[in-house]
C-alpha positions as CSV (number, residue, x, y, z in Angstrom):
1,M,-39.6,62.8,9.2
2,K,-36.7,61.5,7.2
3,I,-33.5,61.1,8.5
4,A,-30.2,60.6,6.5
5,T,-26.6,59.6,6.3
6,W,-23.6,60.0,4.1
7,N,-20.0,59.5,4.2
8,V,-19.1,62.3,2.2
9,N,-15.3,61.5,2.2
10,S,-14.0,65.4,2.1
11,I,-17.0,68.0,2.9
12,R,-15.2,70.4,0.9
13,A,-14.7,68.4,-2.1
14,R,-18.2,67.1,-2.2
15,L,-20.2,70.3,-1.3
16,P,-21.7,71.0,-4.6
17,R,-23.1,67.4,-5.0
18,L,-24.2,67.9,-0.6
19,L,-26.1,71.6,-1.2
20,D,-27.7,69.7,-4.6
21,W,-28.7,66.7,-2.4
22,L,-30.2,68.5,0.3
23,G,-32.1,71.2,-1.7
24,R,-33.7,68.0,-3.6
25,E,-34.3,65.6,-0.8
26,R,-35.0,67.7,2.1
27,P,-34.2,65.3,4.8
28,D,-35.5,66.5,8.5
29,V,-32.0,65.2,9.5
30,A,-28.7,64.6,8.0
31,C,-25.9,62.9,9.4
32,L,-22.7,63.2,7.8
33,Q,-19.3,61.5,8.2
34,E,-15.9,62.1,6.8
35,T,-16.1,65.9,6.9
36,K,-12.3,66.2,7.4
37,V,-12.4,69.7,8.3
38,V,-11.9,71.6,11.7
39,D,-14.8,73.2,12.7
40,D,-14.2,76.8,12.1
41,Q,-13.7,75.7,8.6
42,F,-17.2,73.5,7.9
43,P,-19.3,75.0,5.3
44,F,-21.5,76.8,7.5
45,A,-22.7,79.7,5.5
46,E,-23.6,77.4,2.2
47,I,-25.8,74.7,4.6
48,E,-27.3,77.3,6.5
49,A,-28.7,79.0,3.2
50,L,-30.4,76.2,2.9
51,G,-32.4,76.6,6.4
52,Y,-30.3,73.9,7.8
53,R,-28.7,74.2,11.3
54,C,-25.3,72.8,11.6
55,A,-23.8,70.8,14.6
56,V,-20.1,69.5,13.8
57,F,-17.6,67.9,15.3
58,G,-14.4,68.2,13.2
59,Q,-10.9,67.3,12.5
60,K,-8.1,68.2,10.4
61,T,-7.7,65.4,7.4
62,Y,-9.3,62.4,8.7
63,N,-12.7,61.4,10.4
64,G,-15.1,64.5,11.5
65,V,-19.2,64.0,11.9
66,A,-21.9,66.8,11.4
67,L,-25.5,66.7,12.2
68,L,-27.7,69.1,10.2
69,S,-31.1,69.4,10.8
70,L,-34.1,71.6,9.6
71,A,-35.6,72.0,13.3
72,P,-33.3,73.1,16.2
73,A,-31.3,70.5,18.0
74,A,-30.9,70.4,21.5
75,D,-28.5,68.6,24.1
76,V,-25.8,68.2,21.3
77,V,-23.2,65.4,22.5
78,R,-19.8,65.2,20.9
79,G,-17.8,62.3,21.3
80,F,-18.0,59.5,24.4
81,P,-17.4,60.4,28.3
82,G,-13.4,60.3,29.0
83,D,-12.4,60.8,25.6
84,A,-9.2,62.6,25.4
85,A,-8.6,65.6,23.9
86,D,-7.3,64.8,20.6
87,A,-9.7,61.7,20.3
88,D,-10.8,61.0,16.7
89,R,-14.0,62.5,16.0
90,R,-16.2,59.8,15.6
91,V,-19.7,60.5,17.3
92,I,-22.2,63.6,17.5
93,A,-25.7,63.5,18.9
94,A,-28.6,65.8,19.5
95,T,-32.2,65.5,20.1
96,V,-34.4,66.9,17.0
97,A,-38.1,66.9,17.0
98,G,-38.1,64.8,20.1
99,V,-36.0,62.1,18.4
100,R,-32.1,61.2,19.8
101,V,-30.1,61.0,16.6
102,V,-26.4,60.1,16.2
103,S,-24.2,60.3,13.5
104,V,-21.8,57.6,13.7
105,Y,-18.4,57.1,12.1
106,A,-17.1,54.1,13.3
107,P,-13.0,53.2,12.8
108,N,-12.0,51.4,9.7
109,G,-9.4,49.2,11.9
110,T,-6.8,49.3,9.2
111,A,-5.5,45.8,8.7
112,L,-6.2,42.7,10.7
113,D,-2.9,42.7,12.1
114,S,-3.1,46.1,13.0
115,P,-3.7,47.9,16.7
116,R,-6.1,49.7,15.1
117,Y,-7.8,46.5,14.5
118,G,-8.5,45.6,18.2
119,D,-9.2,49.6,18.8
120,K,-12.2,49.3,16.5
121,L,-13.6,46.4,18.8
122,A,-13.0,48.1,21.8
123,W,-14.6,51.3,20.3
124,Y,-17.5,49.4,19.6
125,R,-17.7,47.8,23.1
126,R,-17.3,51.7,24.3
127,F,-20.5,52.8,22.2
128,R,-22.3,49.8,23.5
129,D,-21.8,51.3,27.1
130,W,-22.5,54.6,26.2
131,L,-25.9,53.3,25.0
132,D,-26.5,51.4,28.1
133,A,-25.8,54.3,30.4
134,A,-27.2,57.5,28.3
135,V,-30.3,56.2,26.2
136,P,-33.3,54.7,27.9
137,P,-34.1,51.6,25.5
138,A,-37.9,52.4,24.7
139,S,-36.5,56.0,24.0
140,P,-37.0,57.4,20.4
141,L,-33.1,57.1,18.8
142,V,-31.7,56.7,15.4
143,L,-27.9,55.7,14.9
144,A,-27.3,56.6,11.2
145,G,-23.5,56.5,9.5
146,D,-20.6,54.4,8.4
147,F,-20.4,51.7,10.5
148,N,-17.4,50.0,8.6
149,V,-19.2,46.6,9.1
150,A,-21.4,44.7,6.4
151,P,-23.3,42.5,8.9
152,A,-24.3,39.3,6.4
153,D,-23.4,37.6,3.2
154,R,-25.9,39.1,1.6
155,D,-24.3,42.7,2.1
156,V,-20.9,41.9,0.2
157,W,-20.6,41.2,-3.5
158,N,-18.5,38.5,-3.2
159,V,-18.8,36.4,0.1
160,A,-15.9,33.9,-1.0
161,A,-13.3,36.7,-1.5
162,W,-14.5,38.9,1.7
163,R,-14.8,36.1,4.0
164,G,-12.1,36.9,6.8
165,Q,-11.4,40.2,5.2
166,L,-11.6,43.8,6.9
167,L,-15.0,44.9,6.9
168,F,-16.4,41.3,7.2
169,T,-14.7,39.3,9.8
170,E,-16.7,37.6,12.6
171,P,-15.1,39.8,15.5
172,E,-16.3,43.1,13.6
173,K,-19.9,41.3,12.8
174,E,-20.1,40.3,16.4
175,A,-19.4,43.5,17.5
176,L,-22.1,45.2,15.7
177,R,-24.4,42.4,16.8
178,H,-23.5,43.7,20.1
179,L,-24.5,47.2,19.8
180,A,-27.4,46.4,17.7
181,G,-28.7,44.2,20.6
182,W,-29.0,47.1,22.8
183,G,-32.5,47.1,21.1
184,L,-32.0,48.4,17.8
185,T,-33.4,47.8,14.1
186,D,-31.8,47.6,11.0
187,L,-34.3,49.8,8.8
188,L,-32.8,49.2,5.3
189,R,-33.1,45.3,5.9
190,R,-36.5,45.7,7.6
191,H,-37.8,47.0,4.6
192,H,-35.8,45.2,2.1
193,P,-34.7,41.8,3.8
194,E,-33.4,39.8,0.5
195,E,-32.4,42.6,-1.9
196,T,-28.8,42.9,-2.7
197,I,-28.0,46.2,-1.4
198,Y,-24.8,48.2,-1.7
199,T,-23.8,51.5,-0.1
200,W,-20.1,51.7,-0.5
201,W,-18.0,50.8,-3.8
202,D,-14.2,51.4,-3.8
203,Y,-12.8,54.2,-6.1
204,R,-10.3,51.7,-7.7
205,G,-10.7,49.0,-10.6
206,G,-14.0,50.0,-11.5
207,A,-15.7,48.8,-8.5
208,F,-19.1,50.9,-8.7
209,H,-19.9,49.9,-12.7
210,R,-19.2,46.3,-12.0
211,G,-21.4,45.9,-8.8
212,W,-18.4,45.5,-6.3
213,G,-19.8,46.7,-3.4
214,L,-20.9,46.7,0.4
215,R,-23.2,47.4,2.8
216,I,-21.5,49.2,5.4
217,D,-24.1,52.3,6.0
218,H,-26.6,51.9,8.4
219,I,-29.5,53.4,9.9
220,L,-30.5,51.4,13.0
221,A,-33.7,52.4,15.6
222,S,-35.2,51.9,18.7
223,A,-38.1,50.3,18.5
224,P,-40.9,53.3,19.0
225,M,-38.6,54.4,15.7
226,A,-38.5,51.0,13.6
227,A,-42.2,51.1,14.5
228,R,-42.7,54.4,12.6
229,C,-40.1,53.8,9.9
230,T,-42.3,53.6,6.5
231,G,-39.4,53.1,4.5
232,A,-35.9,53.2,3.6
233,A,-33.4,53.1,0.7
234,V,-30.0,53.8,-0.7
235,H,-29.6,57.0,-3.0
236,R,-27.5,55.4,-5.4
237,D,-27.1,58.1,-8.0
238,E,-25.2,60.1,-5.6
239,R,-22.3,57.6,-6.1
240,K,-22.5,58.3,-10.0
241,G,-21.1,61.4,-11.8
242,E,-18.1,63.7,-11.3
243,K,-16.3,63.6,-7.9
244,P,-18.8,61.1,-5.8
245,S,-18.0,60.1,-2.7
246,D,-17.5,56.3,-2.2
247,H,-20.5,56.2,-0.5
248,A,-24.1,56.7,-1.4
249,P,-26.5,58.5,1.1
250,V,-29.0,56.1,2.9
251,M,-32.1,57.6,4.3
252,A,-35.0,56.4,6.2
253,S,-38.6,58.1,6.4
254,F,-40.9,57.7,9.6
255,D,-44.5,58.9,10.2
């Protein structure tokens, strides 16, 4: 079983690349973020033509998540309990082949002096509360998405430049650690404990070609799924070429 995540940064802009990647890699489940379309404008026909089923939770212009699966997706849940009708579309969960999979797009936080930074930390607390209430710790669970946090020094290209900056502040890192403390393993780091790995490169300043990246896209797994994981990798080549997303896909394989 292969489970992947990709922040496509507009599914309409990235659709040809997405279709090509799906056709080549054939993940059993693909978690997408920043689809940036309302549900009735999602490109169902093009993706379903490749054999995928689509569970979507979209939003005009901003945010939006989706979960594509080759097998049927059951028990689809969109958002957190108690969300307002106009809440950001950031989480969609479903059970595929006995595994609970969650596509995650965490808030960016905007700026350290913005109210949205505090909202980001509060969102992480809600996420952990939701896991505590909704998912038994021993169950097969995978969270895959753009978490908008680089967890450790080796996850940023220049520690001195990024120290205390958005995406790499101590409160953000602690929020991600608290979420992972539910019982989650970072699969990329499990298989590549010391390797320099990035998943996001700014569009500006030639960041990709200079190697100025951050690792903010993660696949986190409960103990049963971590035990089944045989490998995890970043598909870095998807950041190359014409009209790429600023994120590369991440994929984990399970026996």
